[in-house]
PDB file of N, CA, C and O in Angstrom, chain B, residues numbered from 101:
ATOM      1  N   UNK B 101      40.497  28.969 -35.877  1.00  0.00           N
ATOM      2  CA  UNK B 101      41.030  29.913 -34.907  1.00  0.00           C
ATOM      3  C   UNK B 101      42.045  30.824 -35.591  1.00  0.00           C
ATOM      4  O   UNK B 101      42.850  30.361 -36.399  1.00  0.00           O
ATOM      5  N   UNK B 102      42.012  32.114 -35.273  1.00  0.00           N
ATOM      6  CA  UNK B 102      42.908  33.052 -35.928  1.00  0.00           C
ATOM      7  C   UNK B 102      44.294  33.035 -35.276  1.00  0.00           C
ATOM      8  O   UNK B 102      44.467  32.667 -34.114  1.00  0.00           O
ATOM      9  N   UNK B 103      45.258  33.448 -36.079  1.00  0.00           N
ATOM     10  CA  UNK B 103      46.645  33.516 -35.630  1.00  0.00           C
ATOM     11  C   UNK B 103      46.785  34.572 -34.531  1.00  0.00           C
ATOM     12  O   UNK B 103      46.164  35.633 -34.588  1.00  0.00           O
ATOM     13  N   UNK B 104      47.610  34.261 -33.534  1.00  0.00           N
ATOM     14  CA  UNK B 104      47.879  35.213 -32.469  1.00  0.00           C
ATOM     15  C   UNK B 104      48.557  36.451 -33.064  1.00  0.00           C
ATOM     16  O   UNK B 104      49.466  36.334 -33.886  1.00  0.00           O
ATOM     17  N   UNK B 105      48.112  37.623 -32.648  1.00  0.00           N
ATOM     18  CA  UNK B 105      48.674  38.875 -33.149  1.00  0.00           C
ATOM     19  C   UNK B 105      49.984  39.156 -32.421  1.00  0.00           C
ATOM     20  O   UNK B 105      50.080  38.996 -31.204  1.00  0.00           O
ATOM     21  N   UNK B 106      51.000  39.582 -33.193  1.00  0.00           N
ATOM     22  CA  UNK B 106      52.276  39.985 -32.620  1.00  0.00           C
ATOM     23  C   UNK B 106      52.533  41.436 -32.984  1.00  0.00           C
ATOM     24  O   UNK B 106      52.382  41.830 -34.141  1.00  0.00           O
ATOM     25  N   UNK B 107      52.922  42.228 -31.997  1.00  0.00           N
ATOM     26  CA  UNK B 107      53.315  43.610 -32.222  1.00  0.00           C
ATOM     27  C   UNK B 107      54.787  43.712 -31.857  1.00  0.00           C
ATOM     28  O   UNK B 107      55.174  43.470 -30.714  1.00  0.00           O
ATOM     29  N   UNK B 108      55.599  44.072 -32.838  1.00  0.00           N
ATOM     30  CA  UNK B 108      57.045  44.159 -32.626  1.00  0.00           C
ATOM     31  C   UNK B 108      57.464  45.619 -32.665  1.00  0.00           C
ATOM     32  O   UNK B 108      57.170  46.334 -33.624  1.00  0.00           O
ATOM     33  N   UNK B 109      58.157  46.060 -31.611  1.00  0.00           N
ATOM     34  CA  UNK B 109      58.665  47.425 -31.545  1.00  0.00           C
ATOM     35  C   UNK B 109      60.030  47.429 -32.222  1.00  0.00           C
ATOM     36  O   UNK B 109      60.976  46.815 -31.729  1.00  0.00           O
ATOM     37  N   UNK B 110      60.124  48.109 -33.331  1.00  0.00           N
ATOM     38  CA  UNK B 110      61.380  48.161 -34.076  1.00  0.00           C
ATOM     39  C   UNK B 110      62.260  49.291 -33.572  1.00  0.00           C
ATOM     40  O   UNK B 110      61.779  50.397 -33.323  1.00  0.00           O
ATOM     41  N   UNK B 111      63.562  49.011 -33.420  1.00  0.00           N
ATOM     42  CA  UNK B 111      64.493  50.053 -32.996  1.00  0.00           C
ATOM     43  C   UNK B 111      64.433  51.221 -33.975  1.00  0.00           C
ATOM     44  O   UNK B 111      64.534  51.035 -35.188  1.00  0.00           O
ATOM     45  N   UNK B 112      64.269  52.422 -33.434  1.00  0.00           N
ATOM     46  CA  UNK B 112      64.267  53.657 -34.225  1.00  0.00           C
ATOM     47  C   UNK B 112      63.274  53.624 -35.377  1.00  0.00           C
ATOM     48  O   UNK B 112      63.506  54.244 -36.415  1.00  0.00           O
ATOM     49  N   UNK B 113      62.175  52.909 -35.202  1.00  0.00           N
ATOM     50  CA  UNK B 113      61.215  52.792 -36.295  1.00  0.00           C
ATOM     51  C   UNK B 113      59.801  52.486 -35.845  1.00  0.00           C
ATOM     52  O   UNK B 113      59.363  52.892 -34.769  1.00  0.00           O
ATOM     53  N   UNK B 114      59.114  51.771 -36.684  1.00  0.00           N
ATOM     54  CA  UNK B 114      57.681  51.544 -36.548  1.00  0.00           C
ATOM     55  C   UNK B 114      57.326  50.429 -35.576  1.00  0.00           C
ATOM     56  O   UNK B 114      58.190  49.736 -35.038  1.00  0.00           O
ATOM     57  N   UNK B 115      56.014  50.281 -35.371  1.00  0.00           N
ATOM     58  CA  UNK B 115      55.448  49.116 -34.706  1.00  0.00           C
ATOM     59  C   UNK B 115      54.989  48.185 -35.814  1.00  0.00           C
ATOM     60  O   UNK B 115      54.165  48.577 -36.640  1.00  0.00           O
ATOM     61  N   UNK B 116      55.500  46.967 -35.851  1.00  0.00           N
ATOM     62  CA  UNK B 116      55.105  46.001 -36.880  1.00  0.00           C
ATOM     63  C   UNK B 116      54.067  45.077 -36.284  1.00  0.00           C
ATOM     64  O   UNK B 116      54.322  44.408 -35.283  1.00  0.00           O
ATOM     65  N   UNK B 117      52.893  45.037 -36.898  1.00  0.00           N
ATOM     66  CA  UNK B 117      51.802  44.185 -36.438  1.00  0.00           C
ATOM     67  C   UNK B 117      51.644  43.051 -37.438  1.00  0.00           C
ATOM     68  O   UNK B 117      51.607  43.274 -38.648  1.00  0.00           O
ATOM     69  N   UNK B 118      51.551  41.830 -36.919  1.00  0.00           N
ATOM     70  CA  UNK B 118      51.371  40.663 -37.776  1.00  0.00           C
ATOM     71  C   UNK B 118      50.300  39.766 -37.159  1.00  0.00           C
ATOM     72  O   UNK B 118      50.251  39.591 -35.942  1.00  0.00           O
ATOM     73  N   UNK B 119      49.454  39.205 -38.001  1.00  0.00           N
ATOM     74  CA  UNK B 119      48.388  38.320 -37.532  1.00  0.00           C
ATOM     75  C   UNK B 119      47.051  38.748 -38.086  1.00  0.00           C
ATOM     76  O   UNK B 119      46.982  39.431 -39.108  1.00  0.00           O
ATOM     77  N   UNK B 120      45.993  38.350 -37.415  1.00  0.00           N
ATOM     78  CA  UNK B 120      44.630  38.697 -37.814  1.00  0.00           C
ATOM     79  C   UNK B 120      44.180  39.868 -36.949  1.00  0.00           C
ATOM     80  O   UNK B 120      43.764  39.666 -35.809  1.00  0.00           O
ATOM     81  N   UNK B 121      44.258  41.089 -37.475  1.00  0.00           N
ATOM     82  CA  UNK B 121      43.985  42.281 -36.684  1.00  0.00           C
ATOM     83  C   UNK B 121      43.133  43.274 -37.455  1.00  0.00           C
ATOM     84  O   UNK B 121      43.021  43.207 -38.679  1.00  0.00           O
ATOM     85  N   UNK B 122      42.541  44.187 -36.719  1.00  0.00           N
ATOM     86  CA  UNK B 122      41.777  45.296 -37.272  1.00  0.00           C
ATOM     87  C   UNK B 122      42.349  46.577 -36.687  1.00  0.00           C
ATOM     88  O   UNK B 122      42.661  46.635 -35.498  1.00  0.00           O
ATOM     89  N   UNK B 123      42.485  47.593 -37.511  1.00  0.00           N
ATOM     90  CA  UNK B 123      42.932  48.908 -37.041  1.00  0.00           C
ATOM     91  C   UNK B 123      41.704  49.814 -37.075  1.00  0.00           C
ATOM     92  O   UNK B 123      41.014  49.896 -38.091  1.00  0.00           O
ATOM     93  N   UNK B 124      41.438  50.491 -35.965  1.00  0.00           N
ATOM     94  CA  UNK B 124      40.289  51.394 -35.897  1.00  0.00           C
ATOM     95  C   UNK B 124      40.738  52.761 -35.400  1.00  0.00           C
ATOM     96  O   UNK B 124      41.707  52.876 -34.650  1.00  0.00           O
ATOM     97  N   UNK B 125      40.015  53.800 -35.833  1.00  0.00           N
ATOM     98  CA  UNK B 125      40.307  55.147 -35.357  1.00  0.00           C
ATOM     99  C   UNK B 125      39.602  55.380 -34.019  1.00  0.00           C
ATOM    100  O   UNK B 125      38.931  54.485 -33.504  1.00  0.00           O
ATOM    101  N   UNK B 126      39.754  56.561 -33.467  1.00  0.00           N
ATOM    102  CA  UNK B 126      39.202  56.878 -32.151  1.00  0.00           C
ATOM    103  C   UNK B 126      37.676  56.758 -32.117  1.00  0.00           C
ATOM    104  O   UNK B 126      37.099  56.552 -31.049  1.00  0.00           O
ATOM    105  N   UNK B 127      37.020  56.885 -33.273  1.00  0.00           N
ATOM    106  CA  UNK B 127      35.566  56.769 -33.338  1.00  0.00           C
ATOM    107  C   UNK B 127      35.099  55.350 -33.619  1.00  0.00           C
ATOM    108  O   UNK B 127      33.898  55.101 -33.715  1.00  0.00           O
ATOM    109  N   UNK B 128      36.043  54.411 -33.752  1.00  0.00           N
ATOM    110  CA  UNK B 128      35.678  53.021 -34.008  1.00  0.00           C
ATOM    111  C   UNK B 128      35.554  52.664 -35.474  1.00  0.00           C
ATOM    112  O   UNK B 128      35.130  51.557 -35.804  1.00  0.00           O
ATOM    113  N   UNK B 129      35.917  53.583 -36.365  1.00  0.00           N
ATOM    114  CA  UNK B 129      35.859  53.317 -37.799  1.00  0.00           C
ATOM    115  C   UNK B 129      37.087  52.527 -38.234  1.00  0.00           C
ATOM    116  O   UNK B 129      38.210  52.858 -37.853  1.00  0.00           O
ATOM    117  N   UNK B 130      36.874  51.492 -39.025  1.00  0.00           N
ATOM    118  CA  UNK B 130      37.976  50.654 -39.464  1.00  0.00           C
ATOM    119  C   UNK B 130      38.845  51.378 -40.487  1.00  0.00           C
ATOM    120  O   UNK B 130      38.340  51.999 -41.422  1.00  0.00           O
ATOM    121  N   UNK B 131      40.161  51.289 -40.295  1.00  0.00           N
ATOM    122  CA  UNK B 131      41.127  51.853 -41.233  1.00  0.00           C
ATOM    123  C   UNK B 131      41.619  50.694 -42.089  1.00  0.00           C
ATOM    124  O   UNK B 131      42.246  49.772 -41.569  1.00  0.00           O
ATOM    125  N   UNK B 132      41.349  50.724 -43.389  1.00  0.00           N
ATOM    126  CA  UNK B 132      41.719  49.599 -44.247  1.00  0.00           C
ATOM    127  C   UNK B 132      43.226  49.402 -44.355  1.00  0.00           C
ATOM    128  O   UNK B 132      44.004  50.357 -44.346  1.00  0.00           O
ATOM    129  N   UNK B 133      43.611  48.134 -44.458  1.00  0.00           N
ATOM    130  CA  UNK B 133      45.008  47.762 -44.689  1.00  0.00           C
ATOM    131  C   UNK B 133      45.005  46.479 -45.500  1.00  0.00           C
ATOM    132  O   UNK B 133      44.022  45.738 -45.519  1.00  0.00           O
ATOM    133  N   UNK B 134      46.115  46.231 -46.165  1.00  0.00           N
ATOM    134  CA  UNK B 134      46.224  45.032 -46.999  1.00  0.00           C
ATOM    135  C   UNK B 134      47.090  43.995 -46.309  1.00  0.00           C
ATOM    136  O   UNK B 134      48.089  44.334 -45.675  1.00  0.00           O
ATOM    137  N   UNK B 135      46.714  42.746 -46.430  1.00  0.00           N
ATOM    138  CA  UNK B 135      47.519  41.646 -45.919  1.00  0.00           C
ATOM    139  C   UNK B 135      47.416  41.450 -44.427  1.00  0.00           C
ATOM    140  O   UNK B 135      46.563  42.031 -43.756  1.00  0.00           O
ATOM    141  N   UNK B 136      48.316  40.608 -43.919  1.00  0.00           N
ATOM    142  CA  UNK B 136      48.279  40.270 -42.495  1.00  0.00           C
ATOM    143  C   UNK B 136      49.425  40.902 -41.716  1.00  0.00           C
ATOM    144  O   UNK B 136      49.738  40.464 -40.609  1.00  0.00           O
ATOM    145  N   UNK B 137      50.053  41.934 -42.287  1.00  0.00           N
ATOM    146  CA  UNK B 137      51.064  42.709 -41.572  1.00  0.00           C
ATOM    147  C   UNK B 137      50.874  44.192 -41.875  1.00  0.00           C
ATOM    148  O   UNK B 137      50.359  44.564 -42.929  1.00  0.00           O
ATOM    149  N   UNK B 138      51.295  45.019 -40.943  1.00  0.00           N
ATOM    150  CA  UNK B 138      51.279  46.468 -41.145  1.00  0.00           C
ATOM    151  C   UNK B 138      52.361  47.080 -40.272  1.00  0.00           C
ATOM    152  O   UNK B 138      52.695  46.544 -39.216  1.00  0.00           O
ATOM    153  N   UNK B 139      52.904  48.201 -40.716  1.00  0.00           N
ATOM    154  CA  UNK B 139      53.871  48.960 -39.928  1.00  0.00           C
ATOM    155  C   UNK B 139      53.203  50.272 -39.548  1.00  0.00           C
ATOM    156  O   UNK B 139      52.824  51.058 -40.416  1.00  0.00           O
ATOM    157  N   UNK B 140      53.061  50.504 -38.256  1.00  0.00           N
ATOM    158  CA  UNK B 140      52.408  51.716 -37.768  1.00  0.00           C
ATOM    159  C   UNK B 140      53.445  52.734 -37.327  1.00  0.00           C
ATOM    160  O   UNK B 140      54.441  52.388 -36.693  1.00  0.00           O
ATOM    161  N   UNK B 141      53.201  53.992 -37.670  1.00  0.00           N
ATOM    162  CA  UNK B 141      54.100  55.094 -37.337  1.00  0.00           C
ATOM    163  C   UNK B 141      54.180  55.280 -35.830  1.00  0.00           C
ATOM    164  O   UNK B 141      53.168  55.239 -35.130  1.00  0.00           O
ATOM    165  N   UNK B 142      55.389  55.483 -35.346  1.00  0.00           N
ATOM    166  CA  UNK B 142      55.639  55.755 -33.942  1.00  0.00           C
ATOM    167  C   UNK B 142      56.280  57.119 -33.740  1.00  0.00           C
ATOM    168  O   UNK B 142      56.310  57.630 -32.621  1.00  0.00           O
ATOM    169  N   UNK B 143      56.791  57.713 -34.810  1.00  0.00           N
ATOM    170  CA  UNK B 143      57.560  58.956 -34.683  1.00  0.00           C
ATOM    171  C   UNK B 143      56.721  60.212 -34.909  1.00  0.00           C
ATOM    172  O   UNK B 143      57.097  61.293 -34.456  1.00  0.00           O
ATOM    173  N   UNK B 144      55.594  60.085 -35.601  1.00  0.00           N
ATOM    174  CA  UNK B 144      54.750  61.242 -35.899  1.00  0.00           C
ATOM    175  C   UNK B 144      55.090  61.965 -37.187  1.00  0.00           C
ATOM    176  O   UNK B 144      54.416  62.934 -37.537  1.00  0.00           O
ATOM    177  N   UNK B 145      56.129  61.519 -37.912  1.00  0.00           N
ATOM    178  CA  UNK B 145      56.556  62.202 -39.139  1.00  0.00           C
ATOM    179  C   UNK B 145      55.906  61.666 -40.413  1.00  0.00           C
ATOM    180  O   UNK B 145      56.010  62.301 -41.462  1.00  0.00           O
ATOM    181  N   UNK B 146      55.243  60.525 -40.348  1.00  0.00           N
ATOM    182  CA  UNK B 146      54.681  59.901 -41.546  1.00  0.00           C
ATOM    183  C   UNK B 146      53.606  60.766 -42.193  1.00  0.00           C
ATOM    184  O   UNK B 146      52.795  61.387 -41.507  1.00  0.00           O
ATOM    185  N   UNK B 147      53.612  60.798 -43.510  1.00  0.00           N
ATOM    186  CA  UNK B 147      52.562  61.481 -44.262  1.00  0.00           C
ATOM    187  C   UNK B 147      51.394  60.528 -44.522  1.00  0.00           C
ATOM    188  O   UNK B 147      50.386  60.928 -45.104  1.00  0.00           O
ATOM    189  N   UNK B 148      51.523  59.281 -44.098  1.00  0.00           N
ATOM    190  CA  UNK B 148      50.513  58.255 -44.344  1.00  0.00           C
ATOM    191  C   UNK B 148      50.026  57.650 -43.021  1.00  0.00           C
ATOM    192  O   UNK B 148      49.795  56.444 -42.940  1.00  0.00           O
ATOM    193  N   UNK B 149      49.869  58.484 -41.987  1.00  0.00           N
ATOM    194  CA  UNK B 149      49.446  57.992 -40.677  1.00  0.00           C
ATOM    195  C   UNK B 149      48.115  57.269 -40.780  1.00  0.00           C
ATOM    196  O   UNK B 149      47.256  57.719 -41.538  1.00  0.00           O
ATOM    197  N   UNK B 150      47.897  56.190 -40.072  1.00  0.00           N
ATOM    198  CA  UNK B 150      48.720  55.686 -38.989  1.00  0.00           C
ATOM    199  C   UNK B 150      49.878  54.800 -39.453  1.00  0.00           C
ATOM    200  O   UNK B 150      50.611  54.254 -38.628  1.00  0.00           O
ATOM    201  N   UNK B 151      50.044  54.657 -40.764  1.00  0.00           N
ATOM    202  CA  UNK B 151      51.067  53.753 -41.294  1.00  0.00           C
ATOM    203  C   UNK B 151      52.417  54.448 -41.414  1.00  0.00           C
ATOM    204  O   UNK B 151      52.491  55.658 -41.628  1.00  0.00           O
ATOM    205  N   UNK B 152      53.469  53.675 -41.274  1.00  0.00           N
ATOM    206  CA  UNK B 152      54.830  54.172 -41.407  1.00  0.00           C
ATOM    207  C   UNK B 152      55.171  54.327 -42.887  1.00  0.00           C
ATOM    208  O   UNK B 152      54.867  53.451 -43.697  1.00  0.00           O
ATOM    209  N   UNK B 153      55.806  55.449 -43.233  1.00  0.00           N
ATOM    210  CA  UNK B 153      56.258  55.634 -44.616  1.00  0.00           C
ATOM    211  C   UNK B 153      57.778  55.799 -44.695  1.00  0.00           C
ATOM    212  O   UNK B 153      58.314  56.169 -45.740  1.00  0.00           O
ATOM    213  N   UNK B 154      58.467  55.522 -43.585  1.00  0.00           N
ATOM    214  CA  UNK B 154      59.925  55.611 -43.565  1.00  0.00           C
ATOM    215  C   UNK B 154      60.462  56.985 -43.208  1.00  0.00           C
ATOM    216  O   UNK B 154      61.677  57.183 -43.195  1.00  0.00           O
ATOM    217  N   UNK B 155      59.584  57.939 -42.917  1.00  0.00           N
ATOM    218  CA  UNK B 155      60.025  59.306 -42.612  1.00  0.00           C
ATOM    219  C   UNK B 155      60.849  59.403 -41.335  1.00  0.00           C
ATOM    220  O   UNK B 155      61.517  60.411 -41.106  1.00  0.00           O
ATOM    221  N   UNK B 156      60.811  58.382 -40.510  1.00  0.00           N
ATOM    222  CA  UNK B 156      61.531  58.402 -39.240  1.00  0.00           C
ATOM    223  C   UNK B 156      63.050  58.327 -39.411  1.00  0.00           C
ATOM    224  O   UNK B 156      63.797  58.709 -38.510  1.00  0.00           O
ATOM    225  N   UNK B 157      63.494  57.849 -40.540  1.00  0.00           N
ATOM    226  CA  UNK B 157      64.927  57.624 -40.739  1.00  0.00           C
ATOM    227  C   UNK B 157      65.714  58.907 -40.506  1.00  0.00           C
ATOM    228  O   UNK B 157      65.418  59.955 -41.080  1.00  0.00           O
ATOM    229  N   UNK B 158      66.722  58.795 -39.650  1.00  0.00           N
ATOM    230  CA  UNK B 158      67.609  59.893 -39.275  1.00  0.00           C
ATOM    231  C   UNK B 158      66.903  60.991 -38.477  1.00  0.00           C
ATOM    232  O   UNK B 158      67.504  62.034 -38.215  1.00  0.00           O
ATOM    233  N   UNK B 159      65.634  60.780 -38.083  1.00  0.00           N
ATOM    234  CA  UNK B 159      64.879  61.812 -37.371  1.00  0.00           C
ATOM    235  C   UNK B 159      64.237  61.302 -36.090  1.00  0.00           C
ATOM    236  O   UNK B 159      63.579  62.071 -35.389  1.00  0.00           O
ATOM    237  N   UNK B 160      64.410  60.025 -35.769  1.00  0.00           N
ATOM    238  CA  UNK B 160      63.699  59.448 -34.638  1.00  0.00           C
ATOM    239  C   UNK B 160      64.569  58.388 -33.988  1.00  0.00           C
ATOM    240  O   UNK B 160      65.097  57.506 -34.665  1.00  0.00           O
ATOM    241  N   UNK B 161      64.716  58.477 -32.672  1.00  0.00           N
ATOM    242  CA  UNK B 161      65.493  57.481 -31.953  1.00  0.00           C
ATOM    243  C   UNK B 161      64.675  56.938 -30.799  1.00  0.00           C
ATOM    244  O   UNK B 161      64.213  57.696 -29.946  1.00  0.00           O
ATOM    245  N   UNK B 162      64.496  55.640 -30.770  1.00  0.00           N
ATOM    246  CA  UNK B 162      63.810  54.973 -29.673  1.00  0.00           C
ATOM    247  C   UNK B 162      64.146  53.499 -29.726  1.00  0.00           C
ATOM    248  O   UNK B 162      63.848  52.813 -30.704  1.00  0.00           O
ATOM    249  N   UNK B 163      64.770  53.021 -28.663  1.00  0.00           N
ATOM    250  CA  UNK B 163      65.101  51.611 -28.542  1.00  0.00           C
ATOM    251  C   UNK B 163      64.383  51.096 -27.298  1.00  0.00           C
ATOM    252  O   UNK B 163      64.635  51.568 -26.190  1.00  0.00           O
ATOM    253  N   UNK B 164      63.496  50.136 -27.485  1.00  0.00           N
ATOM    254  CA  UNK B 164      62.694  49.616 -26.381  1.00  0.00           C
ATOM    255  C   UNK B 164      63.043  48.154 -26.160  1.00  0.00           C
ATOM    256  O   UNK B 164      63.089  47.374 -27.111  1.00  0.00           O
ATOM    257  N   UNK B 165      63.288  47.783 -24.917  1.00  0.00           N
ATOM    258  CA  UNK B 165      63.543  46.401 -24.544  1.00  0.00           C
ATOM    259  C   UNK B 165      62.647  46.036 -23.378  1.00  0.00           C
ATOM    260  O   UNK B 165      62.313  46.883 -22.549  1.00  0.00           O
ATOM    261  N   UNK B 166      62.262  44.780 -23.318  1.00  0.00           N
ATOM    262  CA  UNK B 166      61.461  44.279 -22.206  1.00  0.00           C
ATOM    263  C   UNK B 166      62.290  44.330 -20.926  1.00  0.00           C
ATOM    264  O   UNK B 166      63.506  44.137 -20.964  1.00  0.00           O
ATOM    265  N   UNK B 167      61.635  44.590 -19.789  1.00  0.00           N
ATOM    266  CA  UNK B 167      62.369  44.589 -18.527  1.00  0.00           C
ATOM    267  C   UNK B 167      62.999  43.224 -18.269  1.00  0.00           C
ATOM    268  O   UNK B 167      62.423  42.195 -18.620  1.00  0.00           O
ATOM    269  N   UNK B 168      64.153  43.216 -17.668  1.00  0.00           N
ATOM    270  CA  UNK B 168      64.843  41.974 -17.333  1.00  0.00           C
ATOM    271  C   UNK B 168      64.133  41.292 -16.184  1.00  0.00           C
ATOM    272  O   UNK B 168      63.782  41.928 -15.190  1.00  0.00           O
ATOM    273  N   UNK B 169      63.923  39.996 -16.324  1.00  0.00           N
ATOM    274  CA  UNK B 169      63.283  39.204 -15.266  1.00  0.00           C
ATOM    275  C   UNK B 169      64.333  38.785 -14.246  1.00  0.00           C
ATOM    276  O   UNK B 169      65.481  38.515 -14.598  1.00  0.00           O
ATOM    277  N   UNK B 170      63.935  38.735 -12.993  1.00  0.00           N
ATOM    278  CA  UNK B 170      64.832  38.182 -11.993  1.00  0.00           C
ATOM    279  C   UNK B 170      65.277  39.171 -11.054  1.00  0.00           C
ATOM    280  O   UNK B 170      66.044  38.856 -10.144  1.00  0.00           O
TER     281      UNK B 170
END
């Protein structure tokens, strides 16, 4: 059985994906990646989309938290 995939929203940064996953484009074509983790661009500034290249630093602000229960 494969490891459960986790997607972590990083403050002011990328989406970090860890586990057994496949990344595909809008046409269903697989986008190659190495290893069992990847950082995906969330800001739109990366020159290596869909992957994060750190271009967001000092140019992108987004802090996401889960809604409070109760």
